[in-house]
C-alpha positions in Angstrom: -51.5 83.6 -6.4 -48.3 83.1 -8.7 -47.6 82.6 -12.4 -47.1 78.7 -13.6 -43.4 78.9 -13.8 -42.5 80.2 -10.7 -45.2 77.2 -9.5 -43.4 74.7 -11.1 -39.7 75.9 -10.1 -40.9 75.9 -6.4 -42.7 72.6 -6.3 -39.7 71.4 -8.2 -37.3 73.5 -5.5 -39.2 71.8 -2.8 -39.0 67.9 -4.3 -42.3 68.2 -3.7 -44.9 65.0 -5.6 -47.7 66.3 -6.7 -51.3 64.3 -8.5 -52.6 66.4 -11.3 -56.4 66.0 -12.9 -57.6 68.1 -15.8 -61.0 69.5 -16.2 -63.3 66.8 -17.9 -66.7 68.6 -18.3 -69.6 69.4 -16.3 -67.7 71.3 -13.9 -65.3 67.7 -13.1 -62.2 66.9 -13.6 -60.3 63.8 -14.5 -56.8 62.3 -12.7 -53.9 62.2 -15.1 -52.0 59.6 -15.3 -48.7 60.0 -14.6 -47.1 57.3 -11.5 -44.2 56.2 -13.9 -43.1 59.6 -15.2 -39.5 60.1 -14.7 -39.5 63.8 -14.8 -42.4 64.6 -13.5 -42.0 68.4 -13.7 -40.9 68.5 -17.2 -44.1 66.6 -18.0 -46.2 69.4 -15.5 -44.8 71.7 -17.9 -46.4 69.9 -21.3 -49.2 69.6 -19.7 -49.8 72.9 -19.4 -49.0 73.5 -22.8 -52.7 71.3 -23.4 -55.0 71.7 -20.8 -56.7 75.5 -19.6 -57.2 74.5 -17.0 -55.1 71.8 -14.2 -55.5 71.1 -10.5 -52.6 70.5 -8.6 -52.3 68.6 -5.5 -49.0 68.9 -3.5 -48.4 65.8 -1.9 -46.2 67.6 1.3 -47.1 67.3 5.1 -50.2 68.9 4.4 -52.8 68.3 1.0 -52.3 71.5 -1.0 -54.4 72.4 -4.0 -53.6 74.5 -6.5 -55.6 75.5 -9.5 -53.8 76.4 -12.5 -55.0 79.1 -15.3 -52.6 79.1 -18.5 -54.6 81.1 -20.0 -53.5 84.0 -17.7 -50.2 82.7 -16.6 -51.9 82.1 -13.1 -51.5 79.6 -10.4 -54.0 80.2 -7.3 -54.7 78.5 -4.1 -58.4 76.2 -4.0 -60.3 74.4 -1.9 -60.8 70.5 -4.6 -63.3 67.9 -3.0 -64.5 65.2 -4.9 -63.0 66.1 -8.3 -64.8 69.7 -8.3 -63.4 72.7 -7.3 -65.5 74.3 -4.9 -63.8 77.2 -3.9 -60.7 79.6 -5.4 -59.0 81.9 -2.7 -58.6 85.9 -3.7 
């Protein structure tokens, strides 16, 4: 686990691309449309201010998923399948 600011700084420094989902309902998430956003990292910071839960899928050498919980300022590894969080790393 790390705080959200550290997480965003790390993916920005590594120039990782990402996909993001926000909580919709009944344990499911819907994907954010951010294809045409010039500064994807600023956009992610803005979305964190608007949503309590965001799932981020990093598109680096291997797919990694993180759950960002803005209320407690935490980014943690998760397992994410079919638009649902199925496990949270300790």
